[in-house]
N, C-alpha and C positions, 0 to 999 in steps of 0.2 A: 524589480527583482533581478538579481544577477548571480551567476555561478561562475565567475571568471577570475576570481582571485583566491589564492590559497597560501596560507602559511601554517597549515595543519601538519601534525605529525601523527603517526599511528599510535594507538593506545588510548588511554582515557583523556577526555577533554573536559569532564565535569567532575569536580571533587566536592560536590555538595549535594544535599538532598534534592531530588528532582520533584518539583511542585508543578503539577499539571493545572491548567486553567479550567474554566467552566465547561461542563458537558451539556450539550443540548440533545434532547430526545424527541424524535418524531414518532408518535404512536401509530400503529397500523389502523387503517379505517375499516378493514375487514378482519377476517380470521387471521390470527397471528401465526404465520407459517415460517418466517425467516427473520433473522436479525443481522443487520450489516453495520459494522463500525466503519464510518466514512471519515477520512483524514484530510485536513486542509493543507494548503501550501504554506511555504515559508512566509512569515510575517502576517498571517491571517489568524482567524479563530473559527470556532465551529458554527458561528451564527449564520454566515452567508450560505454555507452549504446546507444547513438545516432548512433554511427557507426554500432553497431550490429543490431539495429532495422531497419536501412536503408536497410540491406541486406535480411530482411525477405520478403516472397512472399505475402505481404499484401498491395496491391497497393492503396487501398482506405482509408487507415488510415493515419492521420496526427499524428505524435508523438511529444510530447513536453517533453523535458528532462531538467528540472531545476537542479540547484546546490544548495545544502543545505548551511546554514550559517556555518561559522567557530566558534566553541564554545568549552569551556572546557567539557570533557566527563569523567564521573566517571570510566568507564571501561578502560580508558587510564590513570588512575591515576591523572585525572584533567588536562592533557595536551589537547591542542586545536586541533581540526580537523574538517572537514566538517561532520555535523551530523544534522539530521532532528529534533532530540530531545536528551535530556540527557538520558543515559542508563548505568546501572551498571550490576548487575546480572539479567539474564532473569529467572524469576520464578513466580509462581502464586501469591506468597506473596510479591514480590518485589514492591516497590513504582513506580508509573507511573509519568512521567513528563507531567502532563496534560497541562500546559501552552505551553510547546514545541510542543506537539501533536496538540493542537489547532492552533498554529501559522503555523505549516507545512500544516495542512489540509486546513486552510484558504488560504494560498498561492496557493495550488493546485486548490481550488475552484475558486479563482480569475482568474487563467490562463484559466480555462474551461469556465468561464462566458463570456469571450470575443468571444467564438466560435459561428458560425451561428446556428440559432434555429432549422434547419432541420438536424443537424449533431448529431449523437449519441455520448455520452460522457462516458469515463471510466477512471479508475485509476489503475495502476499496479506498481509493484516494486520488487526489490530483497532485501532480508534480512531486514535491517532497513527500506528501501523503501517500502517493502511489508507490514511492520507494519503500516506505514502511510496510505498505500492504504486500508488496512483492517479497520483501524480506520475511514478513510473517508467514507467507506461503512456503518459503523454503524451510523455515523453522518447523512448520507443521510436517513437511515432508521428511525432514531429517529426524524429527522427534525431539529436538532440543535447540536451545539458543546457542550462540557462539560461546557463551560463558559456561556451557555444559549443563545448565539446568534444563529439566524436562519441559517440553512445550505441552501445555495441558488441554488444548482445544482441538476439536475435530472440525476443520474448515471444509466447507462445501463450495466456496466460490471466492475468487480473487479478481478484483478489477483494478487495473492501473491505467490512469488517464494522464497523458503528458508527463510520464515519469521515467524511471530507470531502475534497474536491478542492482542494488548494492552488493558488495562482496561477491561479485560474479566470478572472480578469479579462483575462488576456493570452493565454489559450489560442488564441482565434481568430486573433489577430495572429501568433502563433508558427507557425500552420499556413498562413497566407495565401501564395498563390503556389506552393505545393508540391503537385503532383498525387500524389507519393509519399506525403506525409503524409495526404492525403485517402483514399488507397487503404488505407493501414495502419490508419487510424482505423476505416474501415468493416469491416475484417476482424478486429479485435482483440476477442476475447470478453472481456467485462467483466461481473462480477456485483457488485452493490451490495446489501447487506442492512442493515436498520436497524430499531430498535425505535420504536414509535409514541410511547412516553413516556420516551425517552432524555433524562435531565436533565443530561447532560454535553455531548454533542454533539447539539444539538437536531435534531428531524426536519427542520426547514426547511433546515438546512445540507445534509442528504443530498438533499433534493428539489432544491435549487439545483444541487448537484453533478451529479445525474442530468440535469437540464434542460440544463446547460451542455455535458455530454458529448454528449447527443443533438443539440443545436443545432450542434455542431461536427463532426458526421458519424460519431459512434460508433454505428453501426447495429446492432452485435452486442452491445447492452447489455441486461442484465436487472436490473430494480430491484424489490426485494422489501421490504415492510414487515411488521412483526409486531405485532399488536394487544396492548397491555399490556406489551410488552417494554421494559425499561430499558436501561442501559448494561452489558449482559452478553449471554452467548449461551445458547441453549436447544437441546435435542436436535432440535426441528423445523428450526431454522435450520441446524444442522450437517448434518443429513440432506440438506437441499436443496443445500448446498455440495457434498456428496459426489456426489449425483446429477448436478449440473451439471458438476463436474470430470470425472466418468466419461464423460459424453457429449461434452463439448468436446474432451477430450484423447484420446478413443478408447481408453480403458483397458480391459484385459481384465477379465472378470467376476471378482469375488472369490469 
């Protein structure tokens, strides 16, 4: 996987109906206290992560693992693969596929909207999936998508692993003048995890994402780096995610 080539322009990249792939669901083994939509990376599907998440000691979480649409991707030279949105080079100045991000975040919100009202809701993901999770968090905070439509879900946790924050240049302006947005940002638990030697999504992108979130009032932000870790996960990282989710969501002991 690579994010080093870009011939994208801002605005719409998809002028067809978005068709998402198969969704895998991991049912809670204990009392259902939380539901988290977990999003895969570029070129993957929901199956691998559903298998990994099923083995975590989080008995009270229902995991929903959807599969992204298949679309042309700039970083793959225009070849098609599963992708939540179009992406070329990851940089502060690179254009964001706002339509693709809104479509992905809307799909996630629709999945969560069907959950029981007494269940806490969250979004997490790896790499490109983490980007959508973080973008969903900003939509919850602002109260709407970039297209102006209302964001309908009350999120209680965001987890981004080896990812980055899209549209970070405009986050401050999106929140300006809204005390509700400031309040939601301060109270939204957000966990960022990143490897120090990630050669796909460089560490500086994670650092910039964390700084941007902190600067815009995300006071309940935890940022963790792992020495020697590349673009993959390790048990130490997964354990930290489990401990964090258990504490943040008030889950019963396993």
